[in-house]
PDB file with SEQRES, HELIX, SHEET and CRYST1 records, atoms N, CA, C and O in Angstrom:
SEQRES   1 A   67  UNK UNK UNK UNK UNK UNK UNK UNK UNK UNK UNK UNK UNK          
SEQRES   2 A   67  UNK UNK UNK UNK UNK UNK UNK UNK UNK UNK UNK UNK UNK          
SEQRES   3 A   67  UNK UNK UNK UNK UNK UNK UNK UNK UNK UNK UNK UNK UNK          
SEQRES   4 A   67  UNK UNK UNK UNK UNK UNK UNK UNK UNK UNK UNK UNK UNK          
SEQRES   5 A   67  UNK UNK UNK UNK UNK UNK UNK UNK UNK UNK UNK UNK UNK          
SEQRES   6 A   67  UNK UNK                                                      
HELIX    1 AA1 UNK A    3  UNK A   23  1                                  21    
HELIX    2 AA2 UNK A   28  UNK A   49  1                                  22    
HELIX    3 AA3 UNK A   52  UNK A   55  1                                   4    
CRYST1    1.000    1.000    1.000  90.00  90.00  90.00 P 1           1          
ATOM      1  N   UNK A   1      80.625 121.055  70.070  1.00  0.00           N  
ATOM      2  CA  UNK A   1      81.199 120.208  71.086  1.00  0.00           C  
ATOM      3  C   UNK A   1      81.995 121.091  72.037  1.00  0.00           C  
ATOM      4  O   UNK A   1      82.796 121.919  71.604  1.00  0.00           O  
ATOM      5  N   UNK A   2      81.773 120.914  73.309  1.00  0.00           N  
ATOM      6  CA  UNK A   2      82.439 121.761  74.284  1.00  0.00           C  
ATOM      7  C   UNK A   2      83.876 121.292  74.523  1.00  0.00           C  
ATOM      8  O   UNK A   2      84.248 120.162  74.208  1.00  0.00           O  
ATOM      9  N   UNK A   3      84.649 122.185  75.078  1.00  0.00           N  
ATOM     10  CA  UNK A   3      86.051 121.882  75.353  1.00  0.00           C  
ATOM     11  C   UNK A   3      86.179 120.763  76.382  1.00  0.00           C  
ATOM     12  O   UNK A   3      87.106 119.957  76.309  1.00  0.00           O  
ATOM     13  N   UNK A   4      85.263 120.711  77.328  1.00  0.00           N  
ATOM     14  CA  UNK A   4      85.283 119.655  78.339  1.00  0.00           C  
ATOM     15  C   UNK A   4      85.024 118.294  77.693  1.00  0.00           C  
ATOM     16  O   UNK A   4      85.663 117.308  78.059  1.00  0.00           O  
ATOM     17  N   UNK A   5      84.106 118.230  76.750  1.00  0.00           N  
ATOM     18  CA  UNK A   5      83.824 116.971  76.052  1.00  0.00           C  
ATOM     19  C   UNK A   5      85.033 116.509  75.251  1.00  0.00           C  
ATOM     20  O   UNK A   5      85.346 115.319  75.220  1.00  0.00           O  
ATOM     21  N   UNK A   6      85.702 117.440  74.611  1.00  0.00           N  
ATOM     22  CA  UNK A   6      86.900 117.107  73.846  1.00  0.00           C  
ATOM     23  C   UNK A   6      87.987 116.577  74.776  1.00  0.00           C  
ATOM     24  O   UNK A   6      88.648 115.585  74.468  1.00  0.00           O  
ATOM     25  N   UNK A   7      88.168 117.240  75.908  1.00  0.00           N  
ATOM     26  CA  UNK A   7      89.174 116.820  76.878  1.00  0.00           C  
ATOM     27  C   UNK A   7      88.857 115.429  77.433  1.00  0.00           C  
ATOM     28  O   UNK A   7      89.757 114.601  77.574  1.00  0.00           O  
ATOM     29  N   UNK A   8      87.600 115.171  77.745  1.00  0.00           N  
ATOM     30  CA  UNK A   8      87.202 113.854  78.246  1.00  0.00           C  
ATOM     31  C   UNK A   8      87.451 112.780  77.185  1.00  0.00           C  
ATOM     32  O   UNK A   8      87.923 111.691  77.511  1.00  0.00           O  
ATOM     33  N   UNK A   9      87.142 113.075  75.931  1.00  0.00           N  
ATOM     34  CA  UNK A   9      87.363 112.108  74.853  1.00  0.00           C  
ATOM     35  C   UNK A   9      88.851 111.818  74.682  1.00  0.00           C  
ATOM     36  O   UNK A   9      89.237 110.668  74.473  1.00  0.00           O  
ATOM     37  N   UNK A  10      89.686 112.847  74.769  1.00  0.00           N  
ATOM     38  CA  UNK A  10      91.134 112.638  74.644  1.00  0.00           C  
ATOM     39  C   UNK A  10      91.678 111.809  75.805  1.00  0.00           C  
ATOM     40  O   UNK A  10      92.509 110.924  75.605  1.00  0.00           O  
ATOM     41  N   UNK A  11      91.210 112.097  77.011  1.00  0.00           N  
ATOM     42  CA  UNK A  11      91.654 111.327  78.175  1.00  0.00           C  
ATOM     43  C   UNK A  11      91.195 109.880  78.055  1.00  0.00           C  
ATOM     44  O   UNK A  11      91.958 108.960  78.351  1.00  0.00           O  
ATOM     45  N   UNK A  12      89.969 109.677  77.628  1.00  0.00           N  
ATOM     46  CA  UNK A  12      89.441 108.326  77.464  1.00  0.00           C  
ATOM     47  C   UNK A  12      90.225 107.548  76.407  1.00  0.00           C  
ATOM     48  O   UNK A  12      90.548 106.377  76.608  1.00  0.00           O  
ATOM     49  N   UNK A  13      90.528 108.196  75.289  1.00  0.00           N  
ATOM     50  CA  UNK A  13      91.311 107.534  74.238  1.00  0.00           C  
ATOM     51  C   UNK A  13      92.706 107.185  74.753  1.00  0.00           C  
ATOM     52  O   UNK A  13      93.223 106.110  74.450  1.00  0.00           O  
ATOM     53  N   UNK A  14      93.309 108.067  75.518  1.00  0.00           N  
ATOM     54  CA  UNK A  14      94.633 107.796  76.084  1.00  0.00           C  
ATOM     55  C   UNK A  14      94.623 106.659  77.076  1.00  0.00           C  
ATOM     56  O   UNK A  14      95.527 105.824  77.076  1.00  0.00           O  
ATOM     57  N   UNK A  15      93.608 106.617  77.923  1.00  0.00           N  
ATOM     58  CA  UNK A  15      93.519 105.545  78.916  1.00  0.00           C  
ATOM     59  C   UNK A  15      93.280 104.196  78.241  1.00  0.00           C  
ATOM     60  O   UNK A  15      93.888 103.195  78.620  1.00  0.00           O  
ATOM     61  N   UNK A  16      92.401 104.167  77.246  1.00  0.00           N  
ATOM     62  CA  UNK A  16      92.146 102.916  76.529  1.00  0.00           C  
ATOM     63  C   UNK A  16      93.414 102.440  75.819  1.00  0.00           C  
ATOM     64  O   UNK A  16      93.734 101.252  75.855  1.00  0.00           O  
ATOM     65  N   UNK A  17      94.127 103.346  75.182  1.00  0.00           N  
ATOM     66  CA  UNK A  17      95.368 102.975  74.508  1.00  0.00           C  
ATOM     67  C   UNK A  17      96.411 102.489  75.511  1.00  0.00           C  
ATOM     68  O   UNK A  17      97.134 101.529  75.241  1.00  0.00           O  
ATOM     69  N   UNK A  18      96.490 103.142  76.657  1.00  0.00           N  
ATOM     70  CA  UNK A  18      97.421 102.714  77.701  1.00  0.00           C  
ATOM     71  C   UNK A  18      97.065 101.318  78.209  1.00  0.00           C  
ATOM     72  O   UNK A  18      97.947 100.481  78.401  1.00  0.00           O  
ATOM     73  N   UNK A  19      95.765 101.069  78.428  1.00  0.00           N  
ATOM     74  CA  UNK A  19      95.333  99.748  78.883  1.00  0.00           C  
ATOM     75  C   UNK A  19      95.673  98.671  77.865  1.00  0.00           C  
ATOM     76  O   UNK A  19      96.138  97.591  78.230  1.00  0.00           O  
ATOM     77  N   UNK A  20      95.444  98.960  76.599  1.00  0.00           N  
ATOM     78  CA  UNK A  20      95.771  97.993  75.546  1.00  0.00           C  
ATOM     79  C   UNK A  20      97.268  97.733  75.503  1.00  0.00           C  
ATOM     80  O   UNK A  20      97.700  96.584  75.406  1.00  0.00           O  
ATOM     81  N   UNK A  21      98.062  98.801  75.576  1.00  0.00           N  
ATOM     82  CA  UNK A  21      99.522  98.640  75.524  1.00  0.00           C  
ATOM     83  C   UNK A  21     100.062  97.913  76.749  1.00  0.00           C  
ATOM     84  O   UNK A  21     101.059  97.196  76.656  1.00  0.00           O  
ATOM     85  N   UNK A  22      99.413  98.090  77.892  1.00  0.00           N  
ATOM     86  CA  UNK A  22      99.918  97.509  79.126  1.00  0.00           C  
ATOM     87  C   UNK A  22      99.484  96.068  79.323  1.00  0.00           C  
ATOM     88  O   UNK A  22     100.294  95.228  79.713  1.00  0.00           O  
ATOM     89  N   UNK A  23      98.224  95.769  79.061  1.00  0.00           N  
ATOM     90  CA  UNK A  23      97.677  94.481  79.477  1.00  0.00           C  
ATOM     91  C   UNK A  23      97.441  93.481  78.347  1.00  0.00           C  
ATOM     92  O   UNK A  23      97.130  92.323  78.626  1.00  0.00           O  
ATOM     93  N   UNK A  24      97.574  93.877  77.108  1.00  0.00           N  
ATOM     94  CA  UNK A  24      97.418  92.932  76.006  1.00  0.00           C  
ATOM     95  C   UNK A  24      98.806  92.656  75.428  1.00  0.00           C  
ATOM     96  O   UNK A  24      99.472  93.561  74.925  1.00  0.00           O  
ATOM     97  N   UNK A  25      99.233  91.392  75.506  1.00  0.00           N  
ATOM     98  CA  UNK A  25     100.576  91.078  74.989  1.00  0.00           C  
ATOM     99  C   UNK A  25     100.610  91.144  73.456  1.00  0.00           C  
ATOM    100  O   UNK A  25      99.869  90.443  72.765  1.00  0.00           O  
ATOM    101  N   UNK A  26     101.485  91.999  72.959  1.00  0.00           N  
ATOM    102  CA  UNK A  26     101.652  92.176  71.513  1.00  0.00           C  
ATOM    103  C   UNK A  26     103.124  92.369  71.215  1.00  0.00           C  
ATOM    104  O   UNK A  26     103.915  92.716  72.092  1.00  0.00           O  
ATOM    105  N   UNK A  27     103.472  92.139  69.976  1.00  0.00           N  
ATOM    106  CA  UNK A  27     104.814  92.439  69.505  1.00  0.00           C  
ATOM    107  C   UNK A  27     105.019  93.954  69.524  1.00  0.00           C  
ATOM    108  O   UNK A  27     104.067  94.713  69.346  1.00  0.00           O  
ATOM    109  N   UNK A  28     106.230  94.382  69.733  1.00  0.00           N  
ATOM    110  CA  UNK A  28     106.527  95.812  69.801  1.00  0.00           C  
ATOM    111  C   UNK A  28     106.192  96.562  68.526  1.00  0.00           C  
ATOM    112  O   UNK A  28     105.767  97.716  68.571  1.00  0.00           O  
ATOM    113  N   UNK A  29     106.384  95.904  67.385  1.00  0.00           N  
ATOM    114  CA  UNK A  29     106.081  96.543  66.100  1.00  0.00           C  
ATOM    115  C   UNK A  29     104.585  96.800  65.961  1.00  0.00           C  
ATOM    116  O   UNK A  29     104.167  97.844  65.461  1.00  0.00           O  
ATOM    117  N   UNK A  30     103.783  95.831  66.411  1.00  0.00           N  
ATOM    118  CA  UNK A  30     102.337  95.999  66.326  1.00  0.00           C  
ATOM    119  C   UNK A  30     101.879  97.130  67.250  1.00  0.00           C  
ATOM    120  O   UNK A  30     100.988  97.901  66.894  1.00  0.00           O  
ATOM    121  N   UNK A  31     102.482  97.226  68.423  1.00  0.00           N  
ATOM    122  CA  UNK A  31     102.139  98.319  69.351  1.00  0.00           C  
ATOM    123  C   UNK A  31     102.464  99.676  68.737  1.00  0.00           C  
ATOM    124  O   UNK A  31     101.685 100.621  68.863  1.00  0.00           O  
ATOM    125  N   UNK A  32     103.613  99.771  68.075  1.00  0.00           N  
ATOM    126  CA  UNK A  32     103.993 101.035  67.441  1.00  0.00           C  
ATOM    127  C   UNK A  32     103.009 101.415  66.343  1.00  0.00           C  
ATOM    128  O   UNK A  32     102.624 102.578  66.222  1.00  0.00           O  
ATOM    129  N   UNK A  33     102.605 100.434  65.545  1.00  0.00           N  
ATOM    130  CA  UNK A  33     101.634 100.690  64.475  1.00  0.00           C  
ATOM    131  C   UNK A  33     100.296 101.103  65.066  1.00  0.00           C  
ATOM    132  O   UNK A  33      99.674 102.052  64.590  1.00  0.00           O  
ATOM    133  N   UNK A  34      99.848 100.400  66.096  1.00  0.00           N  
ATOM    134  CA  UNK A  34      98.582 100.731  66.754  1.00  0.00           C  
ATOM    135  C   UNK A  34      98.618 102.132  67.331  1.00  0.00           C  
ATOM    136  O   UNK A  34      97.663 102.893  67.174  1.00  0.00           O  
ATOM    137  N   UNK A  35      99.709 102.481  67.998  1.00  0.00           N  
ATOM    138  CA  UNK A  35      99.838 103.822  68.563  1.00  0.00           C  
ATOM    139  C   UNK A  35      99.824 104.886  67.478  1.00  0.00           C  
ATOM    140  O   UNK A  35      99.185 105.926  67.638  1.00  0.00           O  
ATOM    141  N   UNK A  36     100.515 104.639  66.384  1.00  0.00           N  
ATOM    142  CA  UNK A  36     100.547 105.612  65.287  1.00  0.00           C  
ATOM    143  C   UNK A  36      99.169 105.793  64.667  1.00  0.00           C  
ATOM    144  O   UNK A  36      98.759 106.915  64.370  1.00  0.00           O  
ATOM    145  N   UNK A  37      98.457 104.691  64.473  1.00  0.00           N  
ATOM    146  CA  UNK A  37      97.114 104.784  63.892  1.00  0.00           C  
ATOM    147  C   UNK A  37      96.181 105.566  64.805  1.00  0.00           C  
ATOM    148  O   UNK A  37      95.412 106.406  64.338  1.00  0.00           O  
ATOM    149  N   UNK A  38      96.246 105.293  66.106  1.00  0.00           N  
ATOM    150  CA  UNK A  38      95.383 106.007  67.050  1.00  0.00           C  
ATOM    151  C   UNK A  38      95.727 107.492  67.077  1.00  0.00           C  
ATOM    152  O   UNK A  38      94.824 108.328  67.109  1.00  0.00           O  
ATOM    153  N   UNK A  39      96.994 107.831  67.064  1.00  0.00           N  
ATOM    154  CA  UNK A  39      97.396 109.246  67.072  1.00  0.00           C  
ATOM    155  C   UNK A  39      96.917 109.945  65.803  1.00  0.00           C  
ATOM    156  O   UNK A  39      96.424 111.071  65.875  1.00  0.00           O  
ATOM    157  N   UNK A  40      97.049 109.310  64.655  1.00  0.00           N  
ATOM    158  CA  UNK A  40      96.581 109.910  63.400  1.00  0.00           C  
ATOM    159  C   UNK A  40      95.069 110.111  63.428  1.00  0.00           C  
ATOM    160  O   UNK A  40      94.572 111.158  63.013  1.00  0.00           O  
ATOM    161  N   UNK A  41      94.344 109.117  63.913  1.00  0.00           N  
ATOM    162  CA  UNK A  41      92.882 109.241  63.987  1.00  0.00           C  
ATOM    163  C   UNK A  41      92.480 110.364  64.934  1.00  0.00           C  
ATOM    164  O   UNK A  41      91.570 111.134  64.625  1.00  0.00           O  
ATOM    165  N   UNK A  42      93.141 110.470  66.080  1.00  0.00           N  
ATOM    166  CA  UNK A  42      92.817 111.531  67.039  1.00  0.00           C  
ATOM    167  C   UNK A  42      93.132 112.906  66.454  1.00  0.00           C  
ATOM    168  O   UNK A  42      92.357 113.845  66.633  1.00  0.00           O  
ATOM    169  N   UNK A  43      94.256 113.032  65.759  1.00  0.00           N  
ATOM    170  CA  UNK A  43      94.599 114.316  65.144  1.00  0.00           C  
ATOM    171  C   UNK A  43      93.576 114.701  64.084  1.00  0.00           C  
ATOM    172  O   UNK A  43      93.136 115.850  64.036  1.00  0.00           O  
ATOM    173  N   UNK A  44      93.196 113.755  63.238  1.00  0.00           N  
ATOM    174  CA  UNK A  44      92.178 114.047  62.222  1.00  0.00           C  
ATOM    175  C   UNK A  44      90.845 114.414  62.865  1.00  0.00           C  
ATOM    176  O   UNK A  44      90.153 115.314  62.389  1.00  0.00           O  
ATOM    177  N   UNK A  45      90.482 113.726  63.938  1.00  0.00           N  
ATOM    178  CA  UNK A  45      89.236 114.039  64.653  1.00  0.00           C  
ATOM    179  C   UNK A  45      89.290 115.448  65.242  1.00  0.00           C  
ATOM    180  O   UNK A  45      88.321 116.201  65.146  1.00  0.00           O  
ATOM    181  N   UNK A  46      90.423 115.801  65.851  1.00  0.00           N  
ATOM    182  CA  UNK A  46      90.557 117.150  66.418  1.00  0.00           C  
ATOM    183  C   UNK A  46      90.487 118.221  65.329  1.00  0.00           C  
ATOM    184  O   UNK A  46      89.852 119.258  65.519  1.00  0.00           O  
ATOM    185  N   UNK A  47      91.132 117.974  64.198  1.00  0.00           N  
ATOM    186  CA  UNK A  47      91.064 118.934  63.101  1.00  0.00           C  
ATOM    187  C   UNK A  47      89.635 119.104  62.606  1.00  0.00           C  
ATOM    188  O   UNK A  47      89.226 120.212  62.258  1.00  0.00           O  
ATOM    189  N   UNK A  48      88.880 118.025  62.572  1.00  0.00           N  
ATOM    190  CA  UNK A  48      87.481 118.104  62.146  1.00  0.00           C  
ATOM    191  C   UNK A  48      86.625 118.808  63.202  1.00  0.00           C  
ATOM    192  O   UNK A  48      85.740 119.592  62.858  1.00  0.00           O  
ATOM    193  N   UNK A  49      86.883 118.533  64.480  1.00  0.00           N  
ATOM    194  CA  UNK A  49      86.110 119.162  65.559  1.00  0.00           C  
ATOM    195  C   UNK A  49      86.314 120.670  65.558  1.00  0.00           C  
ATOM    196  O   UNK A  49      85.362 121.429  65.737  1.00  0.00           O  
ATOM    197  N   UNK A  50      87.549 121.103  65.357  1.00  0.00           N  
ATOM    198  CA  UNK A  50      87.834 122.539  65.365  1.00  0.00           C  
ATOM    199  C   UNK A  50      87.561 123.201  64.024  1.00  0.00           C  
ATOM    200  O   UNK A  50      87.769 124.406  63.880  1.00  0.00           O  
ATOM    201  N   UNK A  51      87.104 122.448  63.051  1.00  0.00           N  
ATOM    202  CA  UNK A  51      86.698 123.019  61.776  1.00  0.00           C  
ATOM    203  C   UNK A  51      87.819 123.289  60.807  1.00  0.00           C  
ATOM    204  O   UNK A  51      87.590 123.902  59.764  1.00  0.00           O  
ATOM    205  N   UNK A  52      89.008 122.859  61.109  1.00  0.00           N  
ATOM    206  CA  UNK A  52      90.143 123.098  60.213  1.00  0.00           C  
ATOM    207  C   UNK A  52      90.068 122.167  59.011  1.00  0.00           C  
ATOM    208  O   UNK A  52      90.335 122.580  57.882  1.00  0.00           O  
ATOM    209  N   UNK A  53      89.713 120.937  59.247  1.00  0.00           N  
ATOM    210  CA  UNK A  53      89.651 119.964  58.163  1.00  0.00           C  
ATOM    211  C   UNK A  53      88.455 120.218  57.257  1.00  0.00           C  
ATOM    212  O   UNK A  53      88.526 119.953  56.057  1.00  0.00           O  
ATOM    213  N   UNK A  54      87.361 120.726  57.806  1.00  0.00           N  
ATOM    214  CA  UNK A  54      86.178 121.006  57.003  1.00  0.00           C  
ATOM    215  C   UNK A  54      86.366 122.192  56.073  1.00  0.00           C  
ATOM    216  O   UNK A  54      85.725 122.274  55.025  1.00  0.00           O  
ATOM    217  N   UNK A  55      87.243 123.111  56.454  1.00  0.00           N  
ATOM    218  CA  UNK A  55      87.427 124.293  55.627  1.00  0.00           C  
ATOM    219  C   UNK A  55      88.312 124.035  54.410  1.00  0.00           C  
ATOM    220  O   UNK A  55      88.352 124.848  53.487  1.00  0.00           O  
ATOM    221  N   UNK A  56      89.016 122.915  54.407  1.00  0.00           N  
ATOM    222  CA  UNK A  56      89.843 122.562  53.255  1.00  0.00           C  
ATOM    223  C   UNK A  56      88.945 122.093  52.119  1.00  0.00           C  
ATOM    224  O   UNK A  56      87.871 121.542  52.361  1.00  0.00           O  
ATOM    225  N   UNK A  57      89.372 122.304  50.901  1.00  0.00           N  
ATOM    226  CA  UNK A  57      88.581 121.785  49.783  1.00  0.00           C  
ATOM    227  C   UNK A  57      88.557 120.261  49.811  1.00  0.00           C  
ATOM    228  O   UNK A  57      89.444 119.620  50.375  1.00  0.00           O  
ATOM    229  N   UNK A  58      87.533 119.702  49.199  1.00  0.00           N  
ATOM    230  CA  UNK A  58      87.416 118.245  49.188  1.00  0.00           C  
ATOM    231  C   UNK A  58      88.579 117.640  48.425  1.00  0.00           C  
ATOM    232  O   UNK A  58      88.758 117.885  47.232  1.00  0.00           O  
ATOM    233  N   UNK A  59      89.362 116.847  49.134  1.00  0.00           N  
ATOM    234  CA  UNK A  59      90.486 116.165  48.523  1.00  0.00           C  
ATOM    235  C   UNK A  59      90.201 114.678  48.572  1.00  0.00           C  
ATOM    236  O   UNK A  59      89.855 114.139  49.623  1.00  0.00           O  
ATOM    237  N   UNK A  60      90.345 114.026  47.452  1.00  0.00           N  
ATOM    238  CA  UNK A  60      90.102 112.600  47.381  1.00  0.00           C  
ATOM    239  C   UNK A  60      91.393 111.906  46.986  1.00  0.00           C  
ATOM    240  O   UNK A  60      92.059 112.283  46.023  1.00  0.00           O  
ATOM    241  N   UNK A  61      91.719 110.900  47.744  1.00  0.00           N  
ATOM    242  CA  UNK A  61      92.898 110.106  47.418  1.00  0.00           C  
ATOM    243  C   UNK A  61      92.434 108.691  47.146  1.00  0.00           C  
ATOM    244  O   UNK A  61      91.777 108.069  47.980  1.00  0.00           O  
ATOM    245  N   UNK A  62      92.766 108.207  46.017  1.00  0.00           N  
ATOM    246  CA  UNK A  62      92.372 106.853  45.679  1.00  0.00           C  
ATOM    247  C   UNK A  62      92.206 106.709  44.184  1.00  0.00           C  
ATOM    248  O   UNK A  62      92.112 107.692  43.448  1.00  0.00           O  
ATOM    249  N   UNK A  63      92.173 105.493  43.763  1.00  0.00           N  
ATOM    250  CA  UNK A  63      92.105 105.204  42.339  1.00  0.00           C  
ATOM    251  C   UNK A  63      90.802 105.668  41.729  1.00  0.00           C  
ATOM    252  O   UNK A  63      90.803 106.236  40.637  1.00  0.00           O  
ATOM    253  N   UNK A  64      89.693 105.440  42.406  1.00  0.00           N  
ATOM    254  CA  UNK A  64      88.386 105.713  41.813  1.00  0.00           C  
ATOM    255  C   UNK A  64      88.125 107.205  41.624  1.00  0.00           C  
ATOM    256  O   UNK A  64      87.364 107.593  40.738  1.00  0.00           O  
ATOM    257  N   UNK A  65      88.743 108.033  42.443  1.00  0.00           N  
ATOM    258  CA  UNK A  65      88.530 109.475  42.325  1.00  0.00           C  
ATOM    259  C   UNK A  65      89.451 110.136  41.305  1.00  0.00           C  
ATOM    260  O   UNK A  65      89.269 111.305  40.965  1.00  0.00           O  
ATOM    261  N   UNK A  66      90.419 109.403  40.829  1.00  0.00           N  
ATOM    262  CA  UNK A  66      91.385 109.972  39.910  1.00  0.00           C  
ATOM    263  C   UNK A  66      90.940 109.835  38.451  1.00  0.00           C  
ATOM    264  O   UNK A  66      91.579 110.387  37.555  1.00  0.00           O  
ATOM    265  N   UNK A  67      89.874 109.122  38.215  1.00  0.00           N  
ATOM    266  CA  UNK A  67      89.420 108.910  36.845  1.00  0.00           C  
ATOM    267  C   UNK A  67      88.802 110.148  36.263  1.00  0.00           C  
ATOM    268  O   UNK A  67      88.367 110.138  35.112  1.00  0.00           O  
TER     269      UNK A  67                                                      
END                                                                             
């Protein structure tokens, strides 16, 4: 994935989040949660795009993987 594609995706995600925050009436707490979820997803996506997340060993969090 080229740097330009990554930049376009980040700008698009920011604009969509801004539009949602501006034009959809929501409680402030819900907006904060939505913003946090989007930021976490974008960070994880960037780590995967740059290969940082793929180089880590497979880590599983959850009940079914702990057995």
